[in-house]
NUKOLGU-559581 format. One line per 8 residues: for each residue x, y, z of N, C-alpha, C. Coordinates in steps of 0.001 Angstrom, whole numbers, plus 500000, padded with zeros to 6 digits. Each point is the difference from the previous one (the first is absolute). Layout:
BEGIN
X:Y:Z:X:Y:Z:X:Y:Z  ...
***
This chain:
BEGIN
227650:266870:905211:499020:500450:499516:499832:501184:500339  500469:500642:500959:499777:501394:500610:501569:500248:500492  500525:501329:499618:501387:500311:500989:499892:501012:500171  500069:500842:500921:500347:501310:500164:501285:500392:500643  500653:500895:499244:501092:500400:500194:499864:501870:500347  500548:499991:501018:500515:501153:500735:498518:501160:499990  499418:498716:500769:498207:501241:499774:499877:500686:500543  499868:501640:500038:499914:501192:501178:498688:500527:499425
499479:500408:501194:498724:500806:499878:500077:501393:500827  499662:500909:499571:500444:501252:500791:498598:500959:499784  499582:500525:501481:499263:500896:499811:500251:501315:500213  499680:501356:499310:500244:501239:500305:498976:500530:500432  500344:500706:501099:498572:501017:500341:500441:501690:500374  500310:500476:499360:500735:501349:500197:501715:499741:500223  500370:500128:501143:501226:500038:499635:500402:498618:501344  498823:499046:499973:500274:498859:500936:500290:498850:498619
500771:499230:500305:499755:498641:499307:500102:498933:500738  499061:499169:499726:499659:498639:500472:500796:498851:499091  500387:499064:500725:500707:498549:499523:499268:499209:500198  499194:499317:498885:498979:499125:500378:500533:498407:500109  500768:500546:498896:501094:498376:499523:501104:500155:499820  501173:499901:500267:500987:500034:499883:501298:499073:499464  499965:500119:498700:500897:498941:499361:499780:498538:500039  498601:499497:499551:500015:498542:500429:500194:499033:498976
500595:499149:500200:500109:499184:499055:499442:498667:500307  498842:499161:499303:499596:499070:499784:499832:498879:499439  500186:498975:499572:499249:498992:498922:499093:498996:500638  498714:499757:499215:498836:499690:499988:499902:498645:498966  499899:498466:500407:500213:499361:498666:498230:499800:500037  500083:499379:498554:498791:499198:499782:499199:499534:500866  499084:500136:500325:498960:499248:500694:500436:499801:501893  501136:501161:500514:499844:500135:500908:498922:500541:501237
500248:499746:501220:499227:500603:500444:500360:500886:501300  500206:501220:500155:501079:500842:500548:498807:500769:500944  500226:500065:501650:499629:501192:500436:500810:501039:500538  499461:501109:500190:500702:501243:499957:499375:500326:501416  501279:500355:501203:499630:500103:501037:500353:501474:500522  499813:500758:500739:500249:501075:500694:499366:501042:500829  500520:500882:500727:498861:500750:500666:499303:501323:498750  499144:500524:500932:499415:501410:499263:500868:500797:499387
499767:500305:498459:501245:500828:499888:501155:499676:499435  500183:498597:500021:501429:498991:499555:499906:500395:498281  498851:500035:499677:500544:500298:498205:499141:498420:499601  499617:499326:500470:498955:498975:499498:499094:500142:499084  498956:500797:500169:498943:500187:498605:500729:500668:499236  500989:501225:500200:500603:500595:498550:501037:498514:499475  500428:499385:500433:500621:499110:499189:499253:499069:499145  498675:499639:500948:498859:499080:498959:499311:500709:498851
499917:501813:500239:499679:500434:498915:500814:500145:498764  501302:500211:500537:501178:499920:499084:499632:498849:498695  500441:498782:500821:499677:498679:499732:498589:500360:498742  499064:500377:500241:498635:500046:499654:499624:500999:498652  501492:500888:499811:499788:501248:499168:499029:500795:500690  499255:500100:501179:499383:501059:500458:500616:501315:500443  501420:499824:499829:500526:501136:500631:501970:499532:499341  500602:501181:499542:501253:500342:499427:501277:499644:501193
500794:499048:499944:501021:500697:500518:500482:501345:500006  500680:500501:500729:501070:501189:499788:501174:499690:499384  500915:498584:499997:501023:499531:499473:499895:498734:500355  500907:499441:498815:500139:498153:500179:499317:499389:498640  500582:499249:499675:499000:498972:499159:499506:498914:500454  498497:499690:499303:499026:498856:500102:500237:499122:498808  500266:498741:500631:499921:499142:498307:498837:498793:500105  499546:499938:499542:498959:498709:499675:499967:499256:499021
501099:498673:500003:500510:499227:499110:500482:500254:498807  501033:500895:500757:501089:500539:499093:499252:501794:499029  498575:500039:500705:499573:501292:499251:500239:500920:500746  500610:501386:499649:500039:501037:500871:498773:500368:500573  499400:499899:500582:498559:501055:500596:500298:501373:500149  501265:500112:500383:500127:501554:500331:500057:500598:498825  500711:499650:498849:500190:500996:499070:498460:500082:499159  498956:499303:500269:498737:500241:499082:499345:501590:500588
499663:500283:498673:498740:500777:499855:498972:499939:501129  499059:500394:500375:498905:499969:500833:498973:499066:499277  499930:500303:499071:498642:499174:499086:500682:498129:500059  501037:500042:500265:500702:498862:499550:499860:499123:501398  500431:500972:500790:500039:499467:501691:498381:499521:500256  499343:500939:500005:498228:499652:499862:499510:498537:499102  500559:500015:498917:500101:498482:499109:500708:498909:501159  501018:500451:500134:500581:499182:501169:499152:499416:500975
499594:500864:500975:499547:500104:500987:498421:498829:499577  499389:500333:498953:498723:499723:500285:499936:498122:498814  501276:499767:499656:500356:498988:499532:500436:498959:501182  500932:500464:500647:500980:499052:500977:499637:500405:501362  499113:500919:500993:499998:500290:501028:498373:499898:500625  500001:499576:501091:498622:499669:500752:500096:500949:501257  499203:500889:500669:500318:500266:500815:498742:499373:501480  500517:500173:500868:499148:499135:501300:500199:501232:500822
498985:500742:500970:499914:501262:501064:499533:499556:500879  500432:500607:501268:499526:499418:501539:498177:500581:499583  500243:500968:499439:497905:500414:500229:499130:499002:499111  500673:499445:498910:499377:499247:498830:499802:500725:498792  500070:501340:500070:499573:500853:499109:498990:499694:498737  498560:499690:500456:499225:499318:499073:499140:501167:500146  499328:499994:498599:498818:500959:499681:498743:499810:500757  499404:500751:500694:499213:499394:500939:498680:499734:499327
499845:500773:498761:498710:500031:499059:499967:498670:498919  501196:499725:500100:500443:498504:498880:499658:498838:500590  499282:499231:499532:500016:498796:500155:501699:499260:500236  499486:498607:500965:501650:499138:499750:500454:499876:498912  499009:499894:499259:500544:499229:498066:500150:501506:499436  499472:501000:500311:500592:501044:499316:501074:500926:500577  500489:499387:501057:501137:500659:500898:501397:499201:499275  499583:498530:499689:500969:499345:499134:500290:500188:499078
498576:500675:499229:500496:499953:498647:500647:501468:499673  500108:501224:500885:500948:500747:499620:501242:500017:499240  500829:499127:500356:501401:499993:499211:499188:499793:498401  499833:498733:499860:499243:499695:498797:499680:500833:499278  498954:500819:500444:499404:501553:499111:501198:500585:499895  500994:500511:500679:500794:500819:499599:500962:499445:498988  499944:498491:499806:500960:499460:499138:499007:499885:498862  498551:500081:499449:499412:500173:499126:499571:498481:499431
499859:499161:501391:499899:498769:499761:497864:499904:499564  500056:498990:498819:498535:499817:499996:499184:499560:500983  498818:500009:500112:498843:499468:501057:500158:498239:500104  499961:499389:499311:500335:498773:500400:501495:499340:500143  501051:500775:499836:500974:499825:500566:500100:500266:501211  499587:501535:500619:500082:500364:500892:498785:498907:501524  499169:499832:499066:498926:498948:501053:501110:498639:500593  500374:499572:498552:500644:498764:500268:501260:500070:501230
500976:500994:499824:500601:500556:500990:499952:499958:501319  498863:500889:500114:499253:500519:500976:499739:498686:500832  499198:499255:499075:499221:498655:500585:501374:498563:500954  501129:500356:499077:501253:499388:500636:500312:500521:501005  500031:501319:500329:500596:500359:501129:499417:499951:501108  498346:500013:499611:499006:499989:501248:500725:498653:500507  499877:498875:499230:499716:498802:500359:501730:499412:500947  500851:501121:499291:501782:499743:500746:499679:500399:501355
499375:501123:500289:500138:500577:501309:498490:499756:501052  499068:499173:499228:498983:499279:500932:498890:500856:499896  499727:500985:499035:499046:500724:500274:498983:500531:498888  499669:498564:499308:499308:499671:498694:498573:500438:500425  499200:499935:501282:498684:500245:500402:499434:501259:500028  501668:500897:500084:499926:501657:500653:499840:500887:498710  499863:498989:498448:500792:501412:499194:498802:501047:500068  498655:500227:499872:499478:500909:499852:500055:500460:501504
500262:500179:500765:500342:500698:501480:500762:501078:499995  499200:501486:500916:501137:500699:500202:500846:499734:500769  501153:500721:500581:500926:499826:500637:499619:500414:501182  499155:500839:500413:499262:499984:501675:499069:499224:500289  499711:498856:498933:499568:498811:500605:500411:498588:500400  501603:500069:499863:500752:499327:499909:501189:500273:501308  500490:498825:500785:501043:500205:500838:501214:500803:499719  500743:500382:500680:501275:500757:499554:500959:498728:499796
499685:498918:500240:500979:498696:499462:499385:499735:498541  498810:500228:499809:499759:499596:498492:500395:501097:499001  499796:501270:500716:500563:501491:499322:501550:499773:499488  500367:499630:501039:501721:500204:499542:499811:498530:498918  499375:498999:500037:500459:498823:498883:499076:500860:498732  499228:500543:500106:499712:500677:498832:501182:501075:499088  500729:500583:501075:500811:500701:499529:501304:499481:499640  500273:498678:500421:500859:499006:499558:499458:499007:498672
498826:499805:499818:499456:499970:498652:500137:500780:498933  500055:501243:500641:499717:501284:498919:501974:499948:499548  500762:500009:500973:501170:500094:499758:500324:498917:498768  499836:498700:500369:500364:498836:498925:499410:500224:498793  498856:500258:499861:498924:499868:498790:500594:500327:498681  500781:501094:499987:500944:499992:498667:501196:499564:499593  500193:499033:500979:501333:499314:499933:501312:500490:500389  499904:500689:500877:501260:500985:500533:500875:498887:500592
501302:499966:499814:501109:499220:500606:500182:500439:501095  500341:501026:500598:500091:501137:500989:498595:500202:501105  500362:499099:501324:498583:500969:500717:500796:500593:501417  499929:501447:499555:500176:500932:501438:498818:500066:501107  500334:499698:500923:498990:500021:500895:500279:500632:501156  499371:501319:500640:500829:501053:500803:498593:499513:501240  500837:499355:500914:499254:499770:501219:498445:499512:499912  500243:499019:499070:498716:499165:499341:499155:499418:501532
500546:499729:501141:499459:499600:501104:499538:501104:500973  500430:501017:499745:499944:501207:501135:498599:500198:500369  498953:500158:499314:498786:499959:500152:499296:498655:501019  500438:499226:499747:499244:499010:500588:500605:499268:501199  498996:498880:500513:500388:499400:500934:500985:498845:499864  500691:499868:500709:500983:498824:500118:499817:498704:498966  498917:499318:500344:499510:498737:499637:499826:500434:498482  499115:500788:499990:499648:500863:498176:501468:499954:499128
501017:500764:500615:500918:500630:499682:500896:498389:499685  499945:499253:501109:500967:498814:498925:499243:498980:499031  498549:500402:500265:499608:499380:498413:500323:500942:498774  499944:500968:500057:500414:500894:499070:501944:499952:499604  500413:499455:500829:501320:499862:499525:500328:498656:499992  498835:498753:499910:500142:499055:499805:499501:499833:498335  499426:500915:499840:499350:500007:498531:501249:500709:499289  500869:500841:500206:501199:500801:499217:501419:498943:500329
499743:499100:501150:501042:499148:499559:499804:498813:498881  498478:499619:500096:499616:498873:499035:500253:500455:498353  499667:501398:500032:500131:500602:498532:501348:500228:499668  500830:500245:500702:501734:499976:500323:500431:498918:499438  499591:498815:500806:500475:498648:499837:499433:499295:498695  498874:500076:499615:498891:499436:499146:500006:500843:498669  500282:500999:500081:499672:500790:498609:501630:500638:500037  500876:499993:500863:501636:500261:499626:499337:501402:499912
499629:501068:500566:499801:501464:500201:500964:500217:500974  500593:501217:499352:501208:500710:501062:498929:500770:500960  500120:499751:501556:499369:500701:500714:501038:501022:500793  499524:501242:500387:501152:500938:500452:498806:500381:501032  500437:500152:501540:498843:499954:500660:500560:501036:501256  499585:501108:500268:500107:501104:501057:499332:499824:501240  500390:499577:501185:499260:499764:501086:500824:500441:501322  499180:500121:501058:500363:500583:501169:500304:498416:500991
499400:499235:499583:499666:498679:500721:501186:499076:499777  500576:499775:501106:500967:498857:499590:499776:498415:499829  498819:499610:500693:499586:499143:499291:499333:499672:498988  499431:501106:499176:499611:499560:498445:501943:500208:499468  500503:500703:500164:501141:500328:499432:501149:498514:500142  499671:499469:501155:500687:498786:500148:499451:498976:498852  498886:499850:499553:499725:499113:498925:500896:500475:498512  500673:500924:499787:500084:500564:498688:501257:498966:499913
501000:500054:498926:500854:499308:499490:501235:500367:500975  499708:501319:499656:501052:500885:500634:499709:501208:500650  500319:500650:500754:499785:501801:500547:501189:500520:499664  499866:501489:499743:500388:501366:500000:499904:500746:501083  500710:500352:500796:499704:501429:500831:500678:500990:499236  499029:501137:500269:500454:501448:499706:499864:501119:501578  500845:500751:499652:500357:500894:501235:500585:501184:499123  499221:501071:500612:500566:501072:499452:499975:499782:498631
499483:499629:498859:500057:499932:498567:500899:498738:499301  500839:499579:501110:501390:498795:499694:499116:498987:500654  500463:498760:499102:500112:498630:500192:500823:499990:501285  499751:499643:500894:500927:498771:501617:500133:498867:500062  499038:499706:499068:499936:498258:500331:499014:499447:499143  500273:498722:499593:499315:498968:498995:499150:498980:501167  500218:500034:500994:499031:499094:501032:501115:499269:500163  501011:499300:499317:500982:499459:500816:501291:500420:500429
500054:501114:500230:501156:501232:500909:500937:499747:498621  499696:500483:498384:500766:500199:499220:499366:501057:499348  501072:500971:499618:499722:501487:499046:500084:499317:498889  498360:500079:499524:499941:499912:498270:500953:500876:499309  499843:501325:499972:501190:500894:499469:501486:499198:499800  500829:499216:501265:500921:499262:499460:500000:498803:499562  498928:499670:500187:499958:498600:498949:499802:500254:498707  499443:501518:499237:499932:500263:498898:501721:500268:499354
500671:500239:500462:501732:500545:500257:500727:498694:499517
***
């Protein structure tokens, strides 16, 4: 489904060059649940942003179902992201003056869906994440775990096949965080969504299908002691 070949990301500041990602080779199958681990600065979020077309690799190739994403113009990358990618963030990234329902609707409005279709899809998502009774609530009137469920519903509502989650449990206590992971596991298992999760928590990562570890912008292990870069050659 997804294949990254020799992905490199460099940042240049004057005469200084920072290599955030260094010739990564990764293959992610449809319906996989992948956890990405590593110390701060190892390149985890940079990798996630490139997968979500929020950033562009300096070098390398990115394929989604044999579509060469790296060759697309920006408007086509934006279209790809809108149709295939759902984001979940540590800080929830909800609009504080919008209700739960209105926050979930945002991707549907961006795609030009009519009111009836939006309402039906939002209702379906609220049921899926167990928040049907909170549709008129503002984010600051519900718990952190409930806010993250709203963010998951927003990521799913427009039919995204890939869910990119950047430390989705980082702002939650362990019990609430596990509830969020259980929901992501159910979405992965029952709906066939591909979930790619960045986390510092080994307990959270261990629940994914497999793990890759980043260090200094390179993959050092897939969690089983094997280097994914060697597996692909």
